[in-house]
C-alpha positions as CSV (number, residue, x, y, z in Angstrom):
1,M,-61.3,20.3,-11.1
2,T,-61.3,19.9,-15.2
3,A,-64.6,19.1,-16.6
4,F,-63.4,15.8,-17.6
5,E,-62.2,15.0,-13.7
6,K,-65.9,16.0,-12.9
7,K,-67.4,13.4,-15.1
8,Q,-65.3,11.0,-14.2
9,T,-66.2,11.4,-10.1
10,A,-70.0,11.5,-11.3
11,S,-69.5,8.1,-13.2
12,E,-68.1,6.6,-10.1
13,Q,-70.9,7.9,-7.9
14,V,-73.7,6.1,-10.2
15,R,-71.7,3.0,-10.2
16,S,-71.3,2.9,-6.5
17,E,-75.3,3.8,-6.2
18,F,-75.8,1.2,-8.4
19,R,-73.4,-1.6,-6.1
20,K,-75.5,-0.6,-3.3
21,A,-79.1,-1.0,-4.8
22,R,-78.2,-4.3,-6.1
23,S,-76.5,-5.6,-2.8
24,K,-79.9,-4.6,-1.2
25,R,-81.9,-6.4,-3.8
26,N,-79.9,-9.7,-3.7
27,E,-78.8,-9.0,0.3
28,I,-77.4,-12.2,1.9
29,K,-77.7,-13.0,5.5
30,E,-74.5,-13.1,7.2
31,D,-75.1,-16.2,9.4
32,L,-71.7,-17.5,10.1
33,P,-68.6,-16.2,12.1
34,A,-65.9,-14.3,10.4
35,L,-62.5,-16.0,9.3
36,I,-60.2,-16.2,12.0
37,L,-56.2,-15.3,11.4
38,D,-53.6,-16.1,13.9
39,P,-53.0,-12.9,15.6
40,A,-49.1,-13.0,14.8
41,L,-50.0,-12.2,11.3
42,I,-51.6,-9.0,12.3
43,A,-49.5,-6.2,12.9
44,D,-52.5,-3.7,13.7
45,P,-55.7,-5.3,15.1
46,V,-57.6,-2.4,14.8
47,D,-57.4,-2.0,11.0
48,G,-56.5,-5.3,10.0
49,T,-52.8,-4.5,8.7
50,V,-51.1,-7.7,7.6
51,I,-47.5,-8.2,8.5
52,S,-46.0,-7.8,4.9
53,A,-43.8,-10.6,5.5
54,Y,-46.5,-12.8,4.9
55,L,-47.2,-11.2,1.9
56,L,-43.5,-11.0,0.5
57,D,-41.7,-14.0,2.1
58,D,-42.1,-17.4,0.4
59,D,-41.6,-19.3,3.5
60,K,-44.3,-17.2,5.3
61,D,-47.7,-18.7,4.3
62,L,-51.0,-16.4,4.6
63,V,-53.6,-18.8,6.4
64,V,-57.0,-17.7,7.0
65,K,-59.5,-20.4,9.2
66,V,-62.9,-21.3,8.9
67,S,-64.9,-22.2,12.3
68,A,-67.4,-25.3,12.5
69,W,-70.7,-24.8,11.3
70,D,-74.0,-27.4,11.9
71,F,-72.4,-29.8,9.6
72,A,-74.6,-32.1,7.3
73,P,-75.8,-35.6,8.8
74,A,-75.3,-37.2,5.2
75,F,-73.6,-36.7,2.1
76,S,-71.2,-33.5,2.1
77,D,-71.1,-29.7,2.7
78,T,-68.7,-27.4,0.9
79,V,-66.8,-24.4,1.7
80,V,-66.3,-21.4,-0.3
81,L,-63.3,-18.9,0.1
82,L,-64.7,-15.4,-1.2
83,H,-62.3,-12.4,-1.7
84,A,-62.9,-8.9,-2.9
85,Q,-61.1,-5.4,-2.9
86,G,-61.9,-2.2,-1.4
87,H,-62.9,-1.1,2.0
88,S,-67.1,-1.9,1.3
89,P,-67.4,-3.8,-1.4
90,G,-70.7,-5.1,-2.8
91,D,-72.0,-8.7,-2.3
92,D,-71.6,-9.1,-6.2
93,D,-67.9,-7.8,-6.0
94,F,-66.6,-11.0,-4.3
95,V,-65.0,-14.0,-6.2
96,E,-64.6,-17.3,-5.3
97,I,-60.8,-18.2,-4.8
98,L,-60.6,-21.4,-3.1
99,E,-63.0,-24.3,-1.9
100,H,-63.0,-27.7,0.0
101,E,-65.4,-30.4,-0.1
102,F,-66.0,-31.8,4.2
103,P,-68.2,-35.1,3.4
104,A,-70.1,-36.4,5.9
105,P,-69.2,-37.3,8.6
106,V,-67.2,-34.4,9.4
107,D,-64.8,-34.3,12.3
108,P,-65.0,-31.5,14.6
109,S,-61.6,-31.8,15.6
110,A,-60.2,-30.5,11.8
111,F,-61.6,-27.1,13.0
112,P,-60.9,-24.2,13.0
113,F,-60.1,-25.3,9.2
114,P,-56.9,-23.3,7.6
115,F,-57.1,-22.3,4.0
116,T,-53.7,-21.4,2.8
117,I,-53.7,-18.6,0.3
118,P,-51.8,-19.5,-2.6
119,K,-48.5,-17.1,-3.1
120,E,-49.4,-16.3,-6.8
121,L,-53.1,-15.1,-5.6
122,V,-51.1,-12.9,-3.1
123,R,-48.7,-11.4,-5.3
124,I,-51.5,-10.3,-7.6
125,L,-53.6,-8.9,-4.9
126,G,-52.9,-5.1,-5.0
127,E,-52.2,-2.7,-2.1
128,G,-54.5,-1.5,0.6
129,P,-57.9,-2.7,1.8
130,H,-58.9,-6.5,1.0
131,V,-62.1,-8.2,2.4
132,F,-62.4,-12.0,3.1
133,R,-65.5,-14.1,3.8
134,Y,-66.6,-17.6,3.0
135,K,-70.0,-19.4,2.4
136,V,-70.7,-22.9,3.5
137,N,-73.1,-24.8,0.6
138,A,-75.1,-27.6,2.5
139,F,-75.8,-31.1,0.8
140,N,-79.4,-29.9,0.3
141,G,-78.7,-26.6,-1.5
142,E,-79.0,-24.2,1.5
143,T,-76.0,-21.5,1.3
144,S,-74.7,-19.6,4.6
145,V,-72.4,-16.9,4.9
146,S,-69.8,-15.6,7.0
147,E,-69.5,-11.9,8.4
148,R,-66.9,-10.4,6.4
149,K,-63.0,-9.8,7.4
150,K,-61.0,-6.6,6.8
151,L,-57.5,-7.0,5.8
152,I,-55.1,-4.1,4.8
153,F,-52.2,-5.2,2.4
154,D,-48.9,-2.6,2.7
155,R,-45.8,-4.0,0.9
156,V,-44.4,-0.4,0.1
157,P,-42.1,1.0,2.8
158,P,-42.0,4.3,4.0
159,N,-41.1,7.5,1.4
160,G,-42.6,5.1,-1.5
161,G,-39.1,3.0,-1.1
162,T,-36.9,5.8,-2.0
163,A,-34.0,7.0,0.3
164,P,-35.6,9.7,2.4
165,A,-33.5,13.1,2.7
166,A,-30.2,13.2,5.0
167,F,-30.6,14.9,8.4
168,P,-30.0,18.8,7.9
169,A,-26.0,19.7,8.1
170,V,-24.3,19.5,11.4
171,G,-21.3,21.7,12.1
172,P,-17.8,20.3,13.4
173,I,-18.0,18.3,16.9
174,T,-14.8,18.9,19.3
175,D,-14.7,18.9,23.0
176,A,-15.8,22.5,22.8
177,N,-19.3,22.0,21.9
178,L,-19.9,18.0,22.4
179,G,-21.4,18.8,25.5
180,T,-24.2,15.9,26.3
181,G,-24.4,15.3,22.4
182,V,-25.8,16.1,19.1
183,S,-29.3,16.7,18.2
184,L,-30.8,15.6,15.0
185,Q,-33.9,16.8,13.2
186,L,-36.1,14.3,11.3
187,P,-37.2,15.6,7.7
188,S,-40.4,15.1,6.8
189,Y,-41.3,12.5,4.0
190,I,-43.9,11.4,2.0
191,D,-46.9,8.9,3.0
192,R,-46.0,9.2,6.9
193,Q,-48.4,7.1,8.6
194,D,-49.4,6.2,12.4
195,G,-47.4,3.4,13.6
196,D,-44.1,4.3,11.5
197,M,-40.9,3.9,13.5
198,V,-37.6,5.4,12.8
199,A,-34.0,4.0,13.9
200,W,-31.2,6.1,13.5
201,Y,-27.3,5.3,13.6
202,W,-23.8,7.3,14.2
203,I,-20.9,5.5,12.2
204,N,-17.9,6.4,10.7
205,Y,-18.1,4.5,7.4
206,L,-21.2,4.2,5.1
207,P,-22.9,0.6,5.1
208,D,-24.6,-1.5,2.5
209,N,-27.3,-2.1,5.1
210,V,-27.8,-1.6,8.7
211,D,-28.9,-5.5,9.2
212,D,-26.1,-5.7,11.6
213,L,-25.7,-2.5,13.3
214,T,-27.1,-1.3,16.6
215,P,-29.3,2.0,16.3
216,I,-28.5,4.7,18.5
217,G,-32.5,5.0,19.2
218,Y,-35.6,3.5,17.9
219,V,-38.9,5.3,18.4
220,P,-42.2,6.1,16.9
221,V,-42.3,8.9,14.1
222,T,-44.1,12.1,15.3
223,T,-45.2,15.0,13.9
224,P,-42.4,16.7,12.7
225,P,-39.9,18.6,13.5
226,Q,-38.7,15.6,15.6
227,T,-35.4,15.7,17.5
228,L,-33.3,12.5,17.4
229,N,-30.6,12.6,20.1
230,V,-27.0,11.4,19.8
231,P,-25.7,10.7,23.3
232,A,-22.2,12.0,24.1
233,A,-21.2,8.6,25.2
234,D,-22.0,7.1,21.4
235,I,-20.0,9.8,19.7
236,E,-17.1,9.4,21.8
237,R,-17.2,5.5,21.3
238,V,-17.3,6.1,17.9
239,G,-14.4,8.4,18.0
240,D,-12.5,10.6,15.7
241,G,-14.1,10.6,12.0
242,G,-15.6,12.0,9.0
243,C,-18.6,10.5,10.8
244,Y,-22.2,10.1,9.3
245,A,-25.8,10.1,10.7
246,L,-28.3,8.5,9.0
247,Y,-31.6,6.7,9.8
248,V,-34.2,3.8,8.5
249,L,-38.0,4.1,8.6
250,R,-40.0,1.3,9.1
251,D,-43.9,1.1,9.2
252,K,-46.4,-0.9,11.4
253,A,-46.7,-3.5,8.6
254,G,-42.7,-4.4,9.0
255,N,-41.7,-2.7,5.8
256,T,-38.4,-1.4,6.3
257,G,-37.2,1.7,4.2
258,H,-34.4,2.4,2.3
259,I,-31.5,3.5,4.2
260,S,-31.7,7.5,4.4
261,R,-29.1,9.5,2.6
262,H,-26.1,10.6,5.1
263,V,-25.0,14.2,6.6
264,S,-21.3,14.1,6.9
265,I,-20.1,15.3,10.3
266,G,-16.6,16.2,11.1
267,V,-15.3,15.0,14.6
268,A,-12.4,15.9,16.4
269,L,-12.3,14.6,20.3
270,G,-9.3,15.5,22.6
271,P,-7.1,18.4,22.5
272,L,-6.2,19.4,19.1
273,P,-3.3,19.4,16.8
274,A,-1.0,22.6,18.0
275,N,2.4,23.9,17.6
276,L,2.4,23.1,13.8
277,Q,5.5,24.5,12.1
278,D,6.5,24.7,8.4
279,P,7.0,21.9,6.1
280,V,10.2,21.2,4.9
281,V,11.5,19.4,1.7
282,P,14.7,18.1,2.8
283,L,16.1,18.1,-0.8
284,A,15.6,21.4,-1.2
285,T,17.9,23.6,1.2
286,A,19.7,26.9,1.1
287,A,22.6,25.0,-0.3
288,D,20.8,24.8,-3.6
289,D,18.6,27.7,-3.0
290,Y,15.7,25.5,-2.3
291,L,15.4,23.8,-5.8
292,I,14.2,20.6,-6.4
293,D,15.7,19.3,-10.0
294,R,15.2,16.3,-12.2
295,A,18.0,14.4,-10.0
296,D,15.8,14.7,-7.0
297,A,12.7,13.5,-8.7
298,F,14.7,10.6,-9.7
299,L,15.7,9.8,-6.3
300,G,12.2,10.6,-4.8
301,V,10.9,13.7,-3.2
302,E,9.3,14.1,0.2
303,V,7.8,16.4,2.2
304,W,8.4,16.3,6.0
305,V,6.0,17.6,8.4
306,P,7.5,18.3,11.9
307,L,5.8,16.1,14.6
308,F,3.3,19.0,16.4
309,D,1.8,18.6,20.1
310,N,-1.3,16.8,20.8
311,W,-1.1,14.4,18.1
312,K,-2.7,11.0,17.7
313,A,-2.0,8.1,15.7
314,T,-5.0,8.3,13.6
315,D,-4.4,11.7,12.7
316,R,-4.0,12.3,9.1
317,V,-1.4,14.7,7.2
318,E,-2.7,16.1,4.1
319,V,0.1,17.7,1.7
320,T,-0.7,20.2,-1.1
321,W,2.0,20.4,-3.7
322,G,1.3,23.6,-5.6
323,S,-2.6,23.2,-6.3
324,S,-2.3,19.1,-6.2
325,V,-3.8,17.7,-3.0
326,L,-2.1,14.2,-2.2
327,Q,-3.4,11.3,-0.3
328,A,-3.4,11.9,3.6
329,E,-1.7,9.7,5.6
330,E,-1.8,8.7,9.3
331,V,0.6,10.0,11.9
332,G,1.1,6.4,13.0
333,S,1.6,4.9,16.5
334,T,5.2,5.4,16.7
335,P,6.3,8.6,14.5
336,G,9.8,10.2,14.5
337,S,10.3,13.5,14.8
338,E,8.8,14.3,11.5
339,I,5.9,12.5,9.5
340,A,7.5,11.9,5.7
341,I,4.9,12.2,2.8
342,S,6.1,11.2,-0.6
343,V,5.1,13.3,-3.7
344,P,4.5,11.0,-6.9
345,N,6.5,11.7,-10.0
346,Q,3.0,12.3,-11.7
347,V,2.4,15.1,-9.3
348,L,5.9,16.8,-9.7
349,R,5.6,16.8,-13.6
350,S,2.2,18.2,-13.8
351,E,2.8,20.8,-11.6
352,Y,5.8,21.7,-13.5
353,G,3.8,21.5,-16.9
354,N,5.6,23.0,-20.1
355,T,7.5,25.6,-17.8
356,T,11.0,26.6,-18.1
357,G,13.7,27.9,-16.0
358,D,12.4,27.8,-12.2
359,R,8.7,28.0,-11.0
360,P,8.0,29.0,-7.5
361,T,5.8,26.3,-6.0
362,Q,4.1,26.2,-2.7
363,V,4.3,23.5,-0.3
364,S,1.7,23.0,2.3
365,Y,-0.1,20.9,4.8
366,R,-3.1,20.5,7.1
367,V,-3.5,18.0,10.0
368,L,-6.8,16.1,9.7
369,R,-8.4,14.7,12.8
370,G,-11.7,13.0,11.2
371,T,-12.7,15.7,8.6
372,V,-11.9,18.5,11.1
373,P,-9.0,20.5,9.6
374,S,-5.9,22.1,11.3
375,E,-4.5,25.7,10.1
376,V,-2.6,25.5,6.9
377,K,1.0,25.5,7.2
378,S,3.5,26.0,4.2
379,T,6.9,27.1,2.5
380,Q,7.9,28.2,-0.9
381,I,10.5,26.2,-2.9
382,K,11.7,26.4,-6.7
383,V,11.3,23.3,-9.0
384,N,13.2,23.4,-12.5
385,F,12.6,20.0,-14.6
386,E,14.0,21.8,-17.9
387,M,16.3,19.7,-20.0
388,I,18.8,20.4,-22.9
389,G,19.9,18.4,-25.8
390,P,17.8,16.2,-28.1
391,E,14.2,15.9,-27.1
392,V,12.8,12.3,-26.3
393,P,9.5,10.8,-25.4
394,D,9.6,10.5,-21.9
395,P,7.5,7.7,-20.3
396,D,9.9,6.8,-17.7
397,W,10.1,10.2,-16.4
398,P,12.2,11.5,-14.6
399,D,14.4,8.7,-15.6
400,P,17.6,10.7,-16.9
401,V,18.3,8.4,-19.5
402,N,18.1,10.0,-23.2
403,P,18.6,7.1,-25.6
404,L,19.2,9.7,-28.2
405,L,22.5,10.7,-27.2
406,P,25.3,9.0,-29.1
407,L,27.0,5.9,-27.1
408,V,30.8,6.4,-26.3
409,D,33.7,4.2,-27.7
410,V,37.0,3.4,-25.4
411,Y,40.0,2.5,-26.9
412,G,43.6,1.2,-24.7
413,K,46.5,3.1,-25.6
414,N,48.3,0.3,-26.3
415,S,45.7,-2.5,-27.6
416,Q,43.8,0.0,-29.3
417,Q,40.6,-2.4,-29.5
418,A,37.3,-0.5,-29.5
419,N,35.9,-0.8,-26.1
420,R,38.4,-3.4,-24.8
421,L,41.5,-2.9,-22.7
422,D,43.8,-5.9,-21.9
423,R,47.1,-5.8,-19.9
424,T,49.3,-4.2,-22.3
425,D,47.2,-1.2,-21.4
426,E,48.2,-1.4,-17.7
427,N,49.6,2.1,-16.1
428,Q,48.1,4.0,-19.3
429,A,45.1,6.0,-19.8
430,A,42.4,5.1,-22.2
431,D,41.0,7.3,-24.9
432,L,37.5,8.2,-25.5
433,K,35.5,9.3,-28.6
434,V,32.2,10.4,-29.0
435,D,30.1,12.0,-31.4
436,L,28.5,15.6,-30.5
437,Y,24.7,15.1,-29.8
438,E,22.0,17.6,-31.9
439,P,20.9,20.0,-31.0
440,V,24.3,21.4,-29.2
441,N,25.1,24.6,-27.8
442,A,28.2,26.7,-27.1
443,G,29.2,26.4,-22.9
444,E,27.3,23.0,-22.9
445,V,29.2,20.9,-20.3
446,I,29.8,17.2,-21.2
447,E,30.8,14.9,-18.1
448,F,32.3,11.6,-18.3
449,Y,31.6,8.4,-16.1
450,W,34.0,5.7,-16.0
451,G,32.0,3.2,-13.8
452,A,30.4,5.1,-11.2
453,E,33.0,7.8,-10.8
454,H,32.9,11.1,-12.6
455,V,36.1,11.8,-14.9
456,V,36.9,15.4,-13.5
457,E,39.8,15.9,-15.7
458,A,37.9,14.8,-18.8
459,D,35.1,17.5,-18.6
460,Y,34.6,19.0,-22.1
461,V,33.0,22.4,-22.7
462,V,31.2,22.8,-25.9
463,Q,33.0,25.2,-28.3
464,S,31.5,27.8,-30.5
465,T,33.0,26.0,-33.5
466,D,31.7,22.9,-32.2
467,A,28.4,21.2,-34.1
468,A,27.0,18.2,-34.2
469,G,28.0,15.2,-35.1
470,D,31.6,16.4,-34.4
471,L,33.8,13.5,-33.0
472,I,35.4,14.6,-29.8
473,E,38.2,13.2,-27.8
474,V,39.2,13.0,-23.9
475,E,41.6,10.7,-22.0
476,I,40.4,8.6,-18.9
477,P,43.2,8.6,-16.4
478,W,44.7,5.3,-15.5
479,A,44.2,6.1,-11.6
480,Y,40.3,5.9,-12.8
481,I,40.7,2.5,-14.6
482,E,42.7,0.9,-11.7
483,R,40.5,2.0,-9.1
484,A,37.2,0.7,-11.1
485,G,39.3,-2.6,-11.6
486,N,38.9,-5.1,-13.9
487,N,35.1,-5.8,-15.2
488,A,33.8,-7.7,-17.9
489,R,30.9,-5.0,-18.4
490,L,32.3,-1.8,-17.2
491,P,29.6,0.9,-17.8
492,V,31.0,3.9,-19.7
493,H,28.5,7.0,-20.2
494,Y,28.5,10.8,-20.0
495,R,25.7,13.6,-18.8
496,I,25.1,16.7,-20.5
497,S,24.1,19.9,-18.7
498,S,24.2,23.8,-19.2
499,P,25.2,26.3,-16.9
500,M,21.7,27.7,-17.0
501,V,19.7,24.3,-16.6
502,P,20.6,22.3,-13.5
503,N,19.4,19.0,-14.9
504,K,21.4,16.6,-16.8
505,W,20.8,14.2,-19.6
506,H,22.6,10.8,-19.3
507,S,23.9,8.7,-22.1
508,R,23.2,5.1,-22.3
509,N,26.0,3.1,-20.9
510,R,28.4,1.4,-23.4
511,D,29.8,-1.8,-21.7
512,V,33.5,-1.8,-22.0
513,I,35.5,-5.2,-21.4
514,A,38.0,-3.8,-18.9
515,D,41.1,-6.0,-18.1
516,A,44.0,-4.0,-17.7
517,V,44.4,-4.2,-13.9
518,T,46.7,-6.7,-12.6
519,L,45.3,-7.5,-9.0
520,R,48.0,-7.0,-6.5
521,P,46.6,-7.5,-3.1
522,D,48.3,-5.8,0.1
523,A,51.5,-8.0,1.4
524,P,52.1,-9.5,4.5
525,D,53.8,-8.7,7.1
526,F,56.5,-10.4,9.4
527,L,55.8,-10.3,13.5
528,G,58.5,-10.3,15.8
529,R,61.2,-8.2,13.7
530,N,64.1,-7.6,16.4
531,P,64.1,-3.6,17.2
532,N,67.7,-3.2,18.2
533,S,69.0,-4.6,14.6
534,P,67.4,-2.3,11.8
535,N,64.0,-4.8,12.3
536,W,65.9,-7.7,11.0
537,L,64.6,-11.2,11.6
538,T,66.7,-12.9,14.3
539,C,66.6,-15.5,16.7
540,V,64.2,-13.3,19.4
541,S,62.0,-13.4,16.2
542,L,61.5,-17.1,16.4
543,Y,59.4,-16.9,19.5
544,D,56.3,-14.9,20.7
545,D,56.8,-14.3,24.4
546,V,53.3,-12.4,25.1
547,N,51.5,-15.7,23.2
548,P,53.6,-18.7,23.6
549,D,53.0,-21.5,21.1
550,P,54.2,-24.9,21.4
551,L,55.0,-25.0,17.7
552,D,57.6,-22.6,17.8
553,P,60.2,-21.8,16.9
554,A,58.7,-20.3,13.9
555,I,59.1,-17.4,11.7
556,R,55.4,-15.6,12.1
557,V,53.5,-13.6,9.2
558,R,50.5,-11.7,9.5
559,I,48.5,-12.5,6.5
560,P,46.3,-9.5,5.9
561,D,42.2,-9.6,5.9
562,L,41.2,-11.1,2.3
563,S,37.4,-10.8,2.8
564,A,37.5,-8.1,-0.1
565,H,38.8,-11.3,-2.6
566,L,37.8,-14.3,-0.7
567,Q,35.3,-15.8,2.2
568,D,35.6,-18.8,4.3
569,G,35.8,-22.1,2.2
570,D,37.9,-20.7,-0.3
571,T,41.9,-21.6,-0.3
572,V,44.8,-19.3,-0.3
573,T,48.3,-20.7,-0.9
574,L,51.3,-18.9,1.2
575,H,54.8,-18.7,-0.3
576,W,57.9,-18.9,1.4
577,R,61.6,-17.8,-0.6
578,A,65.0,-16.8,0.3
579,V,68.0,-15.4,-1.3
580,Q,71.4,-15.2,0.0
581,G,73.1,-11.7,1.1
582,F,71.9,-8.4,1.2
583,T,71.8,-8.1,-2.7
584,G,71.4,-10.4,-5.6
585,E,69.2,-13.0,-6.8
586,D,70.7,-16.0,-5.4
587,P,68.2,-18.4,-4.1
588,V,68.6,-20.6,-1.0
589,V,67.5,-24.1,-2.1
590,G,65.5,-26.3,0.0
591,V,64.0,-23.7,2.0
592,E,61.1,-23.2,-0.2
593,L,57.7,-23.5,1.5
594,D,54.0,-23.3,-0.4
595,E,51.5,-24.6,1.8
596,P,47.6,-23.9,0.6
597,I,45.5,-23.2,3.4
598,T,41.8,-23.4,3.4
599,L,40.1,-20.2,4.9
600,G,37.8,-20.7,8.0
601,G,38.0,-21.5,11.6
602,N,41.6,-20.7,13.1
603,T,42.5,-19.1,9.3
604,P,39.6,-17.2,9.1
605,A,39.2,-14.6,5.6
606,T,39.6,-11.8,7.9
607,G,43.2,-12.6,8.5
608,F,45.6,-14.9,10.1
609,V,49.0,-15.6,11.5
610,W,51.2,-18.2,9.6
611,R,54.1,-20.1,10.9
612,I,57.3,-20.7,8.9
613,Q,58.5,-23.9,10.4
614,P,60.3,-26.3,10.9
615,Y,63.1,-24.3,11.6
616,D,66.0,-26.5,10.8
617,Q,64.4,-27.1,7.4
618,H,63.0,-23.3,6.6
619,I,65.0,-21.1,8.5
620,L,68.2,-22.2,9.5
621,P,70.3,-23.2,6.0
622,I,69.2,-19.3,4.8
623,A,71.3,-17.8,7.6
624,G,72.6,-19.9,10.2
625,G,76.1,-21.2,11.6
626,A,79.0,-19.9,9.1
627,R,76.5,-18.8,6.5
628,E,75.9,-15.1,5.6
629,N,72.8,-13.2,6.4
630,G,70.0,-13.9,3.6
631,R,66.5,-12.3,2.9
632,G,63.4,-13.8,3.7
633,R,60.3,-13.3,1.4
634,V,56.4,-14.2,1.7
635,T,53.7,-13.8,-1.1
636,Y,50.4,-15.8,-1.0
637,S,48.4,-16.3,-4.2
638,F,45.0,-17.5,-4.8
639,V,42.5,-18.3,-8.1
640,R,39.6,-15.7,-9.0
641,N,37.5,-16.2,-11.9
642,G,40.3,-18.3,-13.3
643,E,43.4,-16.2,-13.1
644,T,46.0,-16.7,-10.2
645,I,46.3,-13.7,-8.4
646,T,49.6,-13.0,-6.4
647,S,50.2,-10.7,-3.8
648,K,52.7,-8.1,-3.0
649,Q,55.8,-9.6,-1.6
650,V,57.2,-8.7,1.9
651,E,60.9,-8.9,2.7
652,E,63.3,-8.9,5.8
653,V,67.1,-9.7,6.4
654,V,67.0,-13.3,8.0
655,S,70.2,-13.4,10.6
656,M,70.0,-16.3,12.7
657,H,73.5,-15.6,14.8
658,Q,74.4,-15.3,18.4
659,P,77.8,-14.2,19.6
660,S,77.9,-18.0,20.4
661,G,77.1,-18.9,17.4
662,A,74.1,-20.2,15.7
663,C,70.8,-19.5,17.4
664,D,70.0,-21.2,20.9
665,L,66.8,-22.9,20.6
666,R,64.5,-23.5,23.8
667,P,63.8,-26.8,24.8
């Protein structure tokens, strides 16, 4: 103890002796009973600890009551409520805090009379011991004083209101060591007092408060070390997880302490994951030497974890790509033969970094039941995101389009219009021209795409004599133009690569107005040809013996599937024409038939049978009676995008003769 502290202690002793002497000199006889308090306000009747809610809660009043006395026969008596702080204050330490006048005659039924101590006064009264009493000032000047009522105010939660220490660490819990449960050791804390209680909890999340939680137990705090048990049934009820054990202290005044710091405990119940297999990166196979390139990244890289034994839906698979740990994903309630985990592009890119060429990359995973990990399984692949050609800011990585690559220009052989083909270019190759990019190196390969199709014949290998800015020209064969068809915005682009670099930059699309292809849908076909007369249409062709129809006789025509061009509700027009003889183009006048058909119902867009009739008008005049044989022709047409499209034509000899003359028609 320092000299200053010794002096302070001596001074306090002097003041204490002075107060005792003064109190003895002015000693007041305590003739009246002590104040009365409702037992509901008192936490400990032995030491007078007040339940803290009556000190803190504005809705709960701290009320003291005065017993009846020998009331004045006339005039009035006054009751004064007195307060002093400390265990044994002197009489002169009391101060008046409330008073009430009782004029005669006093109604005895008003007693015990309540005094409500104002909340503003309660709030400023300090922690610790307090003494309350009252005095009665009689009408004639005489005064009587009550016995003292000692109370203790305690508004400070255990551990000073700060979060107490966590339980000591507990190792992972599995079926092998669960037994009857887990024992937790309550740490010591400051200001431990008799009457303190502890409630402890076992949960799988961290709560903001425990008001709505049911504790595992709630017991008095004893001398540390104190063991608190968590039964196996409670652990099994919460189940697998990164579980947390924590506790809350409460003192006898009802002050609830801060939630303790938590201890994390891994729990993995039931048979543990077994028979784990190495992970699979399906885009990296033996066929490509286990390589992940930029095109793979653009498609989306996944890691497949083969389904293991003893899995639970809540088991989580945690994949590590290189040194990056991906977010763990649950197995789910209905997994397939594997669990697919997507690898984010930012992880792919950051793990490759500024490397060039192939970068060996380890891909691994472990299974987490709760937070208890399985063994680690891994595989090795290669990653190559190196690029050639002009460097470009790449915010949309791994988008392969490089805006610094020059655009192509396309010219029709006959029309010679830039980026436009018309019908004069039909059956002709198109010319494609493009300036070489910078930087460019010999041996690099340029692949051209007409629409979505790689034009293999147009591949160009950069020569040692080529330089950036040089114009190169290639041809697009007609077969590619025909397959792609007409398109008001047909995309044409190219891709550049190197034999040593697997990744390809794409140029932006040049939209070409492609209108060189005249669409000629498949021809219809005749049904019922005579197999004995080189497949001619003869008298036997007028009837369908397998599926007879009351509308016969008629020449039947199979209209093919039109759904690639039309749909139900659209209109197709069917055309029948005939010419005389086996050769020549001399028309048979009057037999023509043009019939518009609305697709749907019995004439669906997927194909139907058309009947050419009536016989006398559209068939007999071609080759019947004395007339020579003729040829019948069928086409169909429809309008699409304002253009009339006509199908290819089917033609067949029409010969309606029998040995006895013209065809005998069935009744």
